[in-house]
Every structure is written in C-alpha cells, then in structure tokens.
C-alpha angles and dihedrals in degrees: 000000000000117000095230140012110273110244098194137034090249092053090050091050091052090050091048090051092050094047097036099104092050095053122099119256092259092048091048088053089054092046092056092048092050094050095043096044110035095152095052087052092053094049104033138090121237087253096051094043091047090052093049093045090046095233134114114269088242088061090062090054092047088051093053090046091051090061095047101267122135092223143347093268091059090055091041090062090068089062091047093049092048089059095046098045107028107029110098091217147001091253096100093048090050089051092053091048093050090051094047089054090053096246105170138150135176090209109117094219093057092042090052091054094047093050092043093050094046094047091048091056091046093053093049089051090047093063094047098044108034117112100251092193090053089049092053094045090051088056091052093049093051094042091055097044122108091211128005116217121198131197134180127142136202109349092003091055091083092061094040093052091048090051091054090047095048097044092052088053087049086059093249123135102249131175125191114214092214098166092226109174091011088286097137097125092044092052091048093053089074093068111104140169110295093041127093130221127217111201121188111194134162133179123321084035109221115248089224092061093044090054094050091047093049093048093048093047091052086059092054092252114154113246119213103196126197109189145142103242145033084228094065111132087232095058098090089056097049121112088191122011121197112192116204129183110204125206115265120204120178089338095309114121121211129217099210097114094047093048090051090055089051092049093048094050094044095049091046091052090047089058091048091054094061 
C-alpha cells in the first residue's frame, strides 16, 4: 500500500510502478491500461473504461482503493488535472473526441491531416514531459561505450535501425542486432562489459528484446531503454529509461517521438566526437 495519497498523475504512476509486482493479475491489468491510456481514463465513465480494459467495473474501484482513493472518480481527477494543467494544447483532447465520435475517412488527405496533427501534439508533449536527467545519462552511457549495440524488433526495428545508421555517422562504433537468419542470441553474445545497449521496446514487449537485455544486464552493461510505459518488464533493468507516448490515430501508432530522441542523442554524440 502507498504511504500517502498521490497528488499528481506522475506521483500515481510512480506508486503504481513500485507496487506493480505485488498487485493481483486483474489489478495489474488495470494498471497497464491506466498507464497506456491516460486520456481515456480522464474522459471515460467507469462502465466504458471497464469495458475497454476488459475488467469488471468493481475492479476499477478496487484498484483506486488499493492506492488510497475513496473511489474511482477521486483517482480520475488526477488524469483530468494532468490534461488541464500539463498538456500544451487542446489538440490531444480534440483528437480523442473525434475518435470517440467515430470520425474516420480513408481519404489520404484527411488521414494526412489527422496524422500530422496528432504527431505535432505528441512532439510538443515530448519536450515538456521527457525525463531530462535520463536523457543526459543516456548520452553519457553511449559516449563512454566502446561499442553501442542496438536492438528493436517489429515496429521498434525502424527506430533501432535508424539509431545504428545515425551513430555510425556520428563516428561511434554501433552494431544493430537485426536477427537475420534467426541469430538474435548469437549476435547478442558479442556484447561485453564496456559496451552499451540501446533497447527499443513497446507493448507487448518482444521476447527477443527481453532476452538480449537480461543477458546484457547480467554482464554489467548499461541499458538505455526507449519504451512506452513505466510498467515495461524491461524497466527494472534499465540504466536510463526514456518513456515516450506516441501518437495514435485510428489504432495506428506513430514513431515520431522515438525517432526524435534517436536524432537528439545521435547528433549530440556527433558533436562530442569533434
């Protein structure tokens, strides 16, 4: 149980992360949904949220009680306050409203506008919410590494492959674990103390990435983790964790925020090399 009632959404997320392993299976399911869908929590009713999270409404109430709240609505106010006080604009709220009304079009011009608008809001939010200390420590780990290994599979592969490309142009030794021929484990065996590992992993957190991260961490290799949740199974192993919330339009998640982080770190390292 938390020692005090969380006063902000960030405080609540920290307490959820601390208590996550001790929660029941259903409460962990609620925790994952809350962290992944803060806007839906702010706008939704207990019934609609429970339906989306695939739990009974009473489970939401039990979850709120477990963290010291008298009821779900009291906890929900933290999500509403977060939008009112910390969101740089109303763009994200407008997007959620449009989706809830079922606005959709296959016309590429309309879709381009929706993706551009959602990504613009996400990038504004990235600058205001990214952990600056974690970003700086990530730079230090990568700067001190003999070789930087990078892994990211499926959707995350785009970010991982760009990282490898950019770091090589930054005159850093970089090796992409690309799993060609199913040789993920064999490629990861080359990681040794003195190197660093960049892991890009989003829900549902690929098992290949988890295996490489666990092996590298056991060797004392610093892990720079780019992920979408404090509840990522890789979070306890991260030396520096950068949490990104990508734009989501009609169920399609972008990679703009993650690529911006890759660009920022790569260019910073390039400047350090001269």
